[in-house]
A tleap script that builds the chain and sets N, CA, C and O, in Angstrom:
source leaprc.protein.ff14SB
mol = sequence {
  NMET HIE ARG ASN ASP ALA THR LYS ARG PHE
  HIE ASP GLY GLY ASP ALA LEU ALA ASP LEU
  ILE ASP GLU THR PRO ALA ALA GLU LEU PRO
  ALA PRO ASP THR ASP VAL PRO MET VAL SER
  ARG SER VAL ARG LEU PRO LEU GLU THR TYR
  GLU ARG VAL ARG ALA ALA ALA ASP ALA ARG
  GLY ILE GLY VAL THR THR LEU MET ARG GLN
  TRP ILE GLU ALA GLY LEU ALA ASP LEU ASP
  ASP SER ALA THR VAL SER LEU ALA ASP VAL
  ARG ARG ALA LEU ALA ALA LEU SER ARG PRO
  THR ALA CALA
}
set mol.1.N position { -11.755 -18.616 -23.025 }
set mol.1.CA position { -11.971 -18.144 -24.233 }
set mol.1.C position { -10.906 -17.342 -24.308 }
set mol.1.O position { -10.120 -16.941 -23.451 }
set mol.2.N position { -11.042 -17.073 -26.079 }
set mol.2.CA position { -10.116 -16.084 -26.557 }
set mol.2.C position { -10.963 -14.316 -26.086 }
set mol.2.O position { -12.192 -14.258 -26.044 }
set mol.3.N position { -10.306 -13.356 -25.854 }
set mol.3.CA position { -10.784 -12.270 -25.546 }
set mol.3.C position { -11.524 -11.550 -26.932 }
set mol.3.O position { -12.392 -10.681 -26.863 }
set mol.4.N position { -10.956 -12.136 -28.222 }
set mol.4.CA position { -11.962 -11.882 -29.270 }
set mol.4.C position { -13.481 -12.138 -29.207 }
set mol.4.O position { -14.472 -11.409 -29.237 }
set mol.5.N position { -13.235 -13.650 -29.092 }
set mol.5.CA position { -14.688 -14.399 -28.844 }
set mol.5.C position { -15.465 -14.197 -27.968 }
set mol.5.O position { -16.591 -14.683 -28.075 }
set mol.6.N position { -15.113 -13.405 -26.806 }
set mol.6.CA position { -15.863 -12.687 -26.038 }
set mol.6.C position { -16.565 -11.595 -26.086 }
set mol.6.O position { -17.661 -11.400 -25.559 }
set mol.7.N position { -15.745 -10.656 -26.912 }
set mol.7.CA position { -15.846 -9.435 -27.501 }
set mol.7.C position { -17.222 -9.697 -28.418 }
set mol.7.O position { -18.349 -9.348 -28.067 }
set mol.8.N position { -16.938 -10.297 -29.507 }
set mol.8.CA position { -17.864 -11.240 -30.177 }
set mol.8.C position { -19.430 -11.214 -29.583 }
set mol.8.O position { -20.397 -10.522 -29.901 }
set mol.9.N position { -19.250 -12.329 -28.528 }
set mol.9.CA position { -20.720 -12.693 -27.865 }
set mol.9.C position { -21.258 -11.188 -27.196 }
set mol.9.O position { -22.439 -11.012 -26.896 }
set mol.10.N position { -20.382 -10.326 -27.047 }
set mol.10.CA position { -20.889 -8.890 -26.122 }
set mol.10.C position { -21.858 -8.475 -27.407 }
set mol.10.O position { -23.084 -8.418 -27.494 }
set mol.11.N position { -20.765 -8.202 -28.403 }
set mol.11.CA position { -21.801 -7.457 -29.543 }
set mol.11.C position { -22.719 -7.835 -30.288 }
set mol.11.O position { -23.390 -6.988 -30.878 }
set mol.12.N position { -23.039 -9.558 -30.486 }
set mol.12.CA position { -23.723 -10.111 -31.020 }
set mol.12.C position { -25.414 -9.896 -29.890 }
set mol.12.O position { -26.569 -10.207 -30.180 }
set mol.13.N position { -24.943 -9.354 -28.810 }
set mol.13.CA position { -26.220 -9.284 -28.070 }
set mol.13.C position { -26.673 -10.557 -27.500 }
set mol.13.O position { -25.940 -11.520 -27.278 }
set mol.14.N position { -27.989 -10.488 -27.268 }
set mol.14.CA position { -29.369 -11.270 -26.410 }
set mol.14.C position { -28.322 -11.855 -24.904 }
set mol.14.O position { -27.741 -11.207 -24.033 }
set mol.15.N position { -28.433 -13.103 -25.109 }
set mol.15.CA position { -28.401 -13.990 -23.793 }
set mol.15.C position { -26.553 -14.144 -23.919 }
set mol.15.O position { -25.946 -14.159 -22.849 }
set mol.16.N position { -25.819 -14.243 -25.105 }
set mol.16.CA position { -24.659 -14.721 -25.303 }
set mol.16.C position { -23.661 -14.240 -23.842 }
set mol.16.O position { -23.049 -15.114 -23.228 }
set mol.17.N position { -23.610 -12.962 -23.463 }
set mol.17.CA position { -23.151 -12.485 -22.541 }
set mol.17.C position { -23.337 -12.995 -21.264 }
set mol.17.O position { -22.442 -13.023 -20.419 }
set mol.18.N position { -24.533 -13.423 -21.085 }
set mol.18.CA position { -24.940 -13.845 -19.553 }
set mol.18.C position { -24.290 -15.026 -19.363 }
set mol.18.O position { -23.638 -15.261 -18.346 }
set mol.19.N position { -24.500 -16.262 -20.836 }
set mol.19.CA position { -23.943 -17.527 -21.121 }
set mol.19.C position { -22.512 -17.562 -20.696 }
set mol.19.O position { -22.057 -18.254 -19.787 }
set mol.20.N position { -21.705 -16.541 -21.639 }
set mol.20.CA position { -20.590 -16.507 -21.334 }
set mol.20.C position { -19.603 -16.336 -19.744 }
set mol.20.O position { -18.479 -16.746 -19.453 }
set mol.21.N position { -20.625 -15.549 -18.965 }
set mol.21.CA position { -20.774 -15.437 -17.421 }
set mol.21.C position { -20.935 -16.508 -16.725 }
set mol.21.O position { -20.145 -16.832 -15.838 }
set mol.22.N position { -22.388 -17.452 -17.168 }
set mol.22.CA position { -22.353 -18.554 -16.451 }
set mol.22.C position { -21.074 -19.644 -16.651 }
set mol.22.O position { -20.544 -20.445 -15.880 }
set mol.23.N position { -20.888 -19.356 -17.769 }
set mol.23.CA position { -19.782 -20.788 -17.950 }
set mol.23.C position { -18.501 -20.396 -17.643 }
set mol.23.O position { -17.729 -21.202 -18.162 }
set mol.24.N position { -17.694 -19.220 -16.821 }
set mol.24.CA position { -16.764 -18.861 -16.198 }
set mol.24.C position { -16.883 -19.460 -15.060 }
set mol.24.O position { -17.891 -19.236 -14.391 }
set mol.25.N position { -15.857 -20.375 -14.576 }
set mol.25.CA position { -15.532 -20.218 -13.256 }
set mol.25.C position { -15.586 -18.849 -12.547 }
set mol.25.O position { -15.517 -17.733 -13.062 }
set mol.26.N position { -15.743 -19.231 -11.073 }
set mol.26.CA position { -15.552 -18.000 -10.133 }
set mol.26.C position { -13.907 -17.832 -9.938 }
set mol.26.O position { -13.044 -18.709 -9.905 }
set mol.27.N position { -13.802 -16.581 -9.836 }
set mol.27.CA position { -11.857 -16.005 -9.537 }
set mol.27.C position { -11.703 -16.351 -8.311 }
set mol.27.O position { -12.628 -16.316 -7.500 }
set mol.28.N position { -10.510 -16.728 -8.031 }
set mol.28.CA position { -10.338 -16.913 -6.661 }
set mol.28.C position { -9.323 -15.918 -6.203 }
set mol.28.O position { -8.146 -15.909 -6.562 }
set mol.29.N position { -10.050 -14.842 -5.144 }
set mol.29.CA position { -9.571 -13.743 -4.957 }
set mol.29.C position { -8.479 -13.808 -3.632 }
set mol.29.O position { -8.521 -14.599 -2.689 }
set mol.30.N position { -7.756 -13.006 -3.812 }
set mol.30.CA position { -6.898 -13.577 -2.603 }
set mol.30.C position { -7.314 -13.108 -1.070 }
set mol.30.O position { -8.284 -12.388 -1.306 }
set mol.31.N position { -7.187 -13.107 -0.054 }
set mol.31.CA position { -7.610 -12.840 1.276 }
set mol.31.C position { -7.019 -11.661 1.562 }
set mol.31.O position { -5.804 -11.499 1.453 }
set mol.32.N position { -7.985 -10.584 2.022 }
set mol.32.CA position { -7.601 -9.289 2.618 }
set mol.32.C position { -6.341 -9.386 3.404 }
set mol.32.O position { -6.538 -10.147 4.351 }
set mol.33.N position { -5.071 -8.901 3.392 }
set mol.33.CA position { -4.158 -8.470 4.656 }
set mol.33.C position { -4.374 -8.247 5.438 }
set mol.33.O position { -3.475 -8.514 6.236 }
set mol.34.N position { -5.870 -7.460 6.202 }
set mol.34.CA position { -6.244 -6.762 7.323 }
set mol.34.C position { -7.562 -6.465 7.327 }
set mol.34.O position { -8.201 -5.985 6.391 }
set mol.35.N position { -8.164 -6.920 8.979 }
set mol.35.CA position { -9.162 -6.776 9.123 }
set mol.35.C position { -9.952 -5.710 9.053 }
set mol.35.O position { -11.157 -5.721 8.802 }
set mol.36.N position { -8.992 -4.399 9.370 }
set mol.36.CA position { -9.283 -2.913 8.975 }
set mol.36.C position { -10.018 -2.381 7.918 }
set mol.36.O position { -9.292 -2.611 6.951 }
set mol.37.N position { -10.650 -2.020 7.657 }
set mol.37.CA position { -11.282 -1.560 6.147 }
set mol.37.C position { -10.280 -0.540 6.087 }
set mol.37.O position { -9.978 0.160 7.053 }
set mol.38.N position { -9.738 -0.452 4.888 }
set mol.38.CA position { -8.991 0.785 4.002 }
set mol.38.C position { -9.424 1.308 3.050 }
set mol.38.O position { -10.219 0.742 2.300 }
set mol.39.N position { -8.940 2.649 2.853 }
set mol.39.CA position { -9.605 3.473 1.772 }
set mol.39.C position { -8.460 3.829 1.259 }
set mol.39.O position { -7.497 4.152 1.954 }
set mol.40.N position { -8.456 3.798 -0.330 }
set mol.40.CA position { -7.355 4.335 -1.216 }
set mol.40.C position { -7.725 5.532 -1.593 }
set mol.40.O position { -8.851 5.797 -2.013 }
set mol.41.N position { -6.524 6.567 -1.428 }
set mol.41.CA position { -6.532 7.536 -2.095 }
set mol.41.C position { -5.068 7.777 -2.452 }
set mol.41.O position { -4.013 7.238 -2.117 }
set mol.42.N position { -5.439 8.913 -3.359 }
set mol.42.CA position { -4.138 9.469 -4.681 }
set mol.42.C position { -3.573 10.667 -4.272 }
set mol.42.O position { -4.226 11.711 -4.287 }
set mol.43.N position { -2.121 10.599 -3.814 }
set mol.43.CA position { -1.215 11.261 -3.755 }
set mol.43.C position { -0.195 11.664 -4.620 }
set mol.43.O position { 0.677 10.911 -5.054 }
set mol.44.N position { -0.334 13.139 -4.927 }
set mol.44.CA position { 0.503 14.077 -6.073 }
set mol.44.C position { 1.779 14.054 -5.298 }
set mol.44.O position { 1.680 14.343 -4.105 }
set mol.45.N position { 3.146 13.713 -5.842 }
set mol.45.CA position { 4.345 14.001 -5.173 }
set mol.45.C position { 5.123 14.237 -6.011 }
set mol.45.O position { 5.251 13.337 -6.841 }
set mol.46.N position { 5.981 15.483 -6.207 }
set mol.46.CA position { 6.794 15.564 -6.714 }
set mol.46.C position { 7.995 14.184 -7.027 }
set mol.46.O position { 8.497 13.608 -6.062 }
set mol.47.N position { 8.352 13.773 -8.481 }
set mol.47.CA position { 9.163 12.883 -8.744 }
set mol.47.C position { 10.269 12.529 -7.602 }
set mol.47.O position { 10.501 11.399 -7.175 }
set mol.48.N position { 10.901 13.745 -7.201 }
set mol.48.CA position { 11.858 13.395 -6.163 }
set mol.48.C position { 11.650 12.980 -5.384 }
set mol.48.O position { 12.169 11.979 -4.891 }
set mol.49.N position { 10.637 13.750 -4.927 }
set mol.49.CA position { 10.104 13.229 -3.454 }
set mol.49.C position { 9.747 11.588 -3.433 }
set mol.49.O position { 10.176 10.745 -2.645 }
set mol.50.N position { 9.056 11.458 -4.270 }
set mol.50.CA position { 8.927 10.182 -4.485 }
set mol.50.C position { 9.826 8.975 -4.489 }
set mol.50.O position { 9.628 7.874 -3.974 }
set mol.51.N position { 10.886 9.428 -5.200 }
set mol.51.CA position { 12.151 8.579 -5.056 }
set mol.51.C position { 12.845 8.801 -3.790 }
set mol.51.O position { 13.863 8.155 -3.542 }
set mol.52.N position { 12.567 9.314 -3.299 }
set mol.52.CA position { 13.204 9.555 -1.787 }
set mol.52.C position { 12.455 8.307 -0.654 }
set mol.52.O position { 12.936 7.448 0.087 }
set mol.53.N position { 10.872 8.808 -1.035 }
set mol.53.CA position { 10.114 7.391 0.194 }
set mol.53.C position { 10.653 6.250 -0.830 }
set mol.53.O position { 11.009 5.252 -0.203 }
set mol.54.N position { 10.771 6.157 -1.891 }
set mol.54.CA position { 10.883 4.600 -2.237 }
set mol.54.C position { 12.042 4.411 -1.575 }
set mol.54.O position { 12.155 3.325 -1.007 }
set mol.55.N position { 12.928 5.171 -1.495 }
set mol.55.CA position { 14.250 4.616 -1.279 }
set mol.55.C position { 14.233 4.248 0.433 }
set mol.55.O position { 15.018 3.468 0.974 }
set mol.56.N position { 13.285 4.911 1.029 }
set mol.56.CA position { 13.532 4.955 2.586 }
set mol.56.C position { 12.488 3.540 2.536 }
set mol.56.O position { 12.760 2.452 3.043 }
set mol.57.N position { 11.626 3.781 2.016 }
set mol.57.CA position { 10.873 2.147 2.267 }
set mol.57.C position { 11.808 0.930 1.624 }
set mol.57.O position { 11.903 -0.058 2.352 }
set mol.58.N position { 12.471 0.880 0.422 }
set mol.58.CA position { 13.594 -0.357 0.561 }
set mol.58.C position { 14.657 -0.595 1.147 }
set mol.58.O position { 15.258 -1.663 1.039 }
set mol.59.N position { 15.067 0.472 1.920 }
set mol.59.CA position { 15.722 0.650 3.236 }
set mol.59.C position { 15.484 -0.162 4.456 }
set mol.59.O position { 16.195 -0.723 5.290 }
set mol.60.N position { 14.020 0.011 4.213 }
set mol.60.CA position { 13.231 -0.735 5.700 }
set mol.60.C position { 12.496 -2.100 5.165 }
set mol.60.O position { 12.008 -2.827 6.030 }
set mol.61.N position { 12.402 -2.445 3.944 }
set mol.61.CA position { 12.422 -3.787 3.667 }
set mol.61.C position { 10.506 -3.760 3.734 }
set mol.61.O position { 9.797 -4.724 4.024 }
set mol.62.N position { 10.019 -2.299 3.356 }
set mol.62.CA position { 8.495 -2.562 3.513 }
set mol.62.C position { 7.916 -1.489 2.099 }
set mol.62.O position { 8.630 -0.743 1.428 }
set mol.63.N position { 6.959 -1.636 2.005 }
set mol.63.CA position { 6.351 -0.938 0.492 }
set mol.63.C position { 6.175 0.605 0.368 }
set mol.63.O position { 5.737 1.192 1.357 }
set mol.64.N position { 6.374 1.074 -0.372 }
set mol.64.CA position { 5.737 2.660 -0.224 }
set mol.64.C position { 4.651 2.668 0.832 }
set mol.64.O position { 4.818 2.880 2.033 }
set mol.65.N position { 3.435 2.387 0.166 }
set mol.65.CA position { 2.156 2.312 0.910 }
set mol.65.C position { 2.398 2.378 2.421 }
set mol.65.O position { 1.921 3.261 3.134 }
set mol.66.N position { 3.120 1.447 2.825 }
set mol.66.CA position { 3.096 0.994 4.160 }
set mol.66.C position { 3.696 1.846 4.607 }
set mol.66.O position { 3.113 2.411 5.532 }
set mol.67.N position { 4.924 2.329 4.292 }
set mol.67.CA position { 5.890 3.513 4.927 }
set mol.67.C position { 4.585 4.974 4.856 }
set mol.67.O position { 4.109 5.567 5.823 }
set mol.68.N position { 4.457 5.078 4.198 }
set mol.68.CA position { 3.452 6.439 3.882 }
set mol.68.C position { 2.598 6.470 5.183 }
set mol.68.O position { 2.612 7.466 5.906 }
set mol.69.N position { 1.787 5.268 5.498 }
set mol.69.CA position { 0.842 5.051 6.193 }
set mol.69.C position { 1.397 4.799 7.551 }
set mol.69.O position { 0.649 4.742 8.526 }
set mol.70.N position { 2.863 4.625 7.659 }
set mol.70.CA position { 3.194 5.080 9.124 }
set mol.70.C position { 3.601 6.617 9.549 }
set mol.70.O position { 3.363 7.319 10.533 }
set mol.71.N position { 4.215 6.765 8.520 }
set mol.71.CA position { 4.205 8.320 8.732 }
set mol.71.C position { 3.256 9.046 8.950 }
set mol.71.O position { 3.201 9.975 9.756 }
set mol.72.N position { 2.326 8.606 8.132 }
set mol.72.CA position { 0.824 9.748 8.376 }
set mol.72.C position { -0.085 9.004 10.112 }
set mol.72.O position { -0.845 9.541 10.918 }
set mol.73.N position { 0.240 8.235 10.067 }
set mol.73.CA position { -0.349 7.676 11.435 }
set mol.73.C position { 0.789 8.407 12.392 }
set mol.73.O position { 0.269 9.229 13.146 }
set mol.74.N position { 2.081 8.303 12.517 }
set mol.74.CA position { 3.051 8.698 13.418 }
set mol.74.C position { 2.724 10.265 13.056 }
set mol.74.O position { 3.282 10.741 14.044 }
set mol.75.N position { 2.370 11.073 12.561 }
set mol.75.CA position { 2.048 12.281 12.207 }
set mol.75.C position { 0.856 12.799 13.064 }
set mol.75.O position { 0.883 13.776 13.812 }
set mol.76.N position { -0.330 11.864 12.791 }
set mol.76.CA position { -1.402 12.215 13.388 }
set mol.76.C position { -1.468 11.695 15.146 }
set mol.76.O position { -2.358 12.112 15.886 }
set mol.77.N position { -0.318 10.682 15.649 }
set mol.77.CA position { -0.299 10.790 16.852 }
set mol.77.C position { 0.024 11.612 17.582 }
set mol.77.O position { -0.622 11.847 18.603 }
set mol.78.N position { 1.285 12.368 17.195 }
set mol.78.CA position { 1.887 13.540 17.586 }
set mol.78.C position { 0.743 14.631 17.667 }
set mol.78.O position { 0.878 15.479 18.549 }
set mol.79.N position { -0.038 14.682 17.089 }
set mol.79.CA position { -0.900 16.008 17.118 }
set mol.79.C position { -1.960 15.724 18.172 }
set mol.79.O position { -2.748 16.584 18.564 }
set mol.80.N position { -1.930 14.218 18.696 }
set mol.80.CA position { -2.782 14.278 19.999 }
set mol.80.C position { -2.097 13.693 21.243 }
set mol.80.O position { -2.655 13.281 22.260 }
set mol.81.N position { -0.869 13.730 20.991 }
set mol.81.CA position { -0.164 13.539 21.934 }
set mol.81.C position { 0.104 11.858 22.588 }
set mol.81.O position { 0.504 11.592 23.721 }
set mol.82.N position { -0.192 11.052 21.683 }
set mol.82.CA position { -0.668 10.009 21.545 }
set mol.82.C position { 0.622 9.398 20.785 }
set mol.82.O position { 0.350 8.648 19.848 }
set mol.83.N position { 1.752 9.579 21.015 }
set mol.83.CA position { 2.894 9.116 19.651 }
set mol.83.C position { 3.066 7.497 19.823 }
set mol.83.O position { 3.074 6.885 20.891 }
set mol.84.N position { 3.172 7.076 18.794 }
set mol.84.CA position { 4.002 5.585 18.821 }
set mol.84.C position { 5.334 5.737 18.113 }
set mol.84.O position { 5.510 6.575 17.229 }
set mol.85.N position { 6.399 4.775 18.595 }
set mol.85.CA position { 7.524 5.155 17.979 }
set mol.85.C position { 8.034 3.825 18.098 }
set mol.85.O position { 7.925 3.182 19.142 }
set mol.86.N position { 8.675 3.322 16.904 }
set mol.86.CA position { 8.906 2.348 16.775 }
set mol.86.C position { 10.314 2.065 17.194 }
set mol.86.O position { 11.268 2.784 16.896 }
set mol.87.N position { 10.399 0.697 18.080 }
set mol.87.CA position { 11.650 0.128 18.463 }
set mol.87.C position { 12.949 0.534 17.933 }
set mol.87.O position { 13.719 1.191 18.634 }
set mol.88.N position { 13.173 0.269 17.026 }
set mol.88.CA position { 14.423 0.771 15.759 }
set mol.88.C position { 14.455 1.930 16.261 }
set mol.88.O position { 15.271 1.901 17.182 }
set mol.89.N position { 13.916 3.144 16.134 }
set mol.89.CA position { 13.894 4.351 16.182 }
set mol.89.C position { 14.369 4.546 17.567 }
set mol.89.O position { 15.430 5.165 17.652 }
set mol.90.N position { 13.812 4.151 18.692 }
set mol.90.CA position { 13.925 4.034 19.930 }
set mol.90.C position { 15.386 3.853 20.233 }
set mol.90.O position { 15.958 4.752 20.850 }
set mol.91.N position { 16.126 2.649 19.815 }
set mol.91.CA position { 17.436 2.238 20.094 }
set mol.91.C position { 18.285 2.901 19.268 }
set mol.91.O position { 19.454 2.893 19.654 }
set mol.92.N position { 17.958 3.747 17.761 }
set mol.92.CA position { 18.702 4.370 17.183 }
set mol.92.C position { 18.967 5.696 18.188 }
set mol.92.O position { 20.090 6.040 18.556 }
set mol.93.N position { 17.998 6.219 18.475 }
set mol.93.CA position { 17.919 7.511 19.570 }
set mol.93.C position { 19.298 7.687 20.857 }
set mol.93.O position { 20.164 8.507 21.163 }
set mol.94.N position { 18.744 6.198 21.343 }
set mol.94.CA position { 19.712 5.872 22.457 }
set mol.94.C position { 20.875 5.512 22.157 }
set mol.94.O position { 21.620 5.345 23.123 }
set mol.95.N position { 21.273 5.342 21.213 }
set mol.95.CA position { 22.700 4.993 20.789 }
set mol.95.C position { 23.532 6.144 20.277 }
set mol.95.O position { 24.751 6.267 20.161 }
set mol.96.N position { 22.465 6.999 19.989 }
set mol.96.CA position { 22.837 8.284 19.635 }
set mol.96.C position { 23.678 9.148 20.681 }
set mol.96.O position { 24.763 9.714 20.543 }
set mol.97.N position { 22.784 9.056 21.811 }
set mol.97.CA position { 22.972 9.518 23.123 }
set mol.97.C position { 24.032 8.959 23.743 }
set mol.97.O position { 24.675 9.679 24.507 }
set mol.98.N position { 24.433 7.585 23.552 }
set mol.98.CA position { 25.216 7.122 24.505 }
set mol.98.C position { 26.728 7.396 23.554 }
set mol.98.O position { 27.862 7.266 24.016 }
set mol.99.N position { 26.422 7.759 22.278 }
set mol.99.CA position { 28.520 7.976 21.658 }
set mol.99.C position { 28.345 9.337 22.084 }
set mol.99.O position { 27.387 10.106 22.171 }
set mol.100.N position { 30.005 9.406 22.404 }
set mol.100.CA position { 30.917 10.789 22.981 }
set mol.100.C position { 30.505 11.374 22.092 }
set mol.100.O position { 30.115 10.779 21.087 }
set mol.101.N position { 30.459 13.126 22.230 }
set mol.101.CA position { 30.757 13.903 21.307 }
set mol.101.C position { 31.994 14.794 21.430 }
set mol.101.O position { 32.525 15.332 22.401 }
set mol.102.N position { 32.294 14.769 20.039 }
set mol.102.CA position { 33.842 15.532 20.251 }
set mol.102.C position { 33.927 17.278 20.375 }
set mol.102.O position { 33.157 18.129 19.931 }
set mol.103.N position { 34.828 17.376 20.940 }
set mol.103.CA position { 35.018 18.578 22.139 }
set mol.103.C position { 35.468 19.645 21.142 }
set mol.103.O position { 35.747 20.778 21.535 }
savepdb mol mol.pdb
quit
């Protein structure tokens, strides 16, 4: 059904809208990607900061929200001394320690 037809049925009143809903097949919603309930929050960032976050996420091949969630979780873990560190970060730190320094 076209949007204009649906709008007309709505404005006509009566049972027309209920009939329209009954006639419409159920939408197939995607399955959640996690079993953990998530909360959506809005964060205001300066454009330059957001672009840096987006670039960092792109470099890691993940979404901006995923990267922000990782950073928040790491920051919270640091507060309670239960820090988690990615294996890639550990490898980079070890590689940096094994490089000779210029004298």
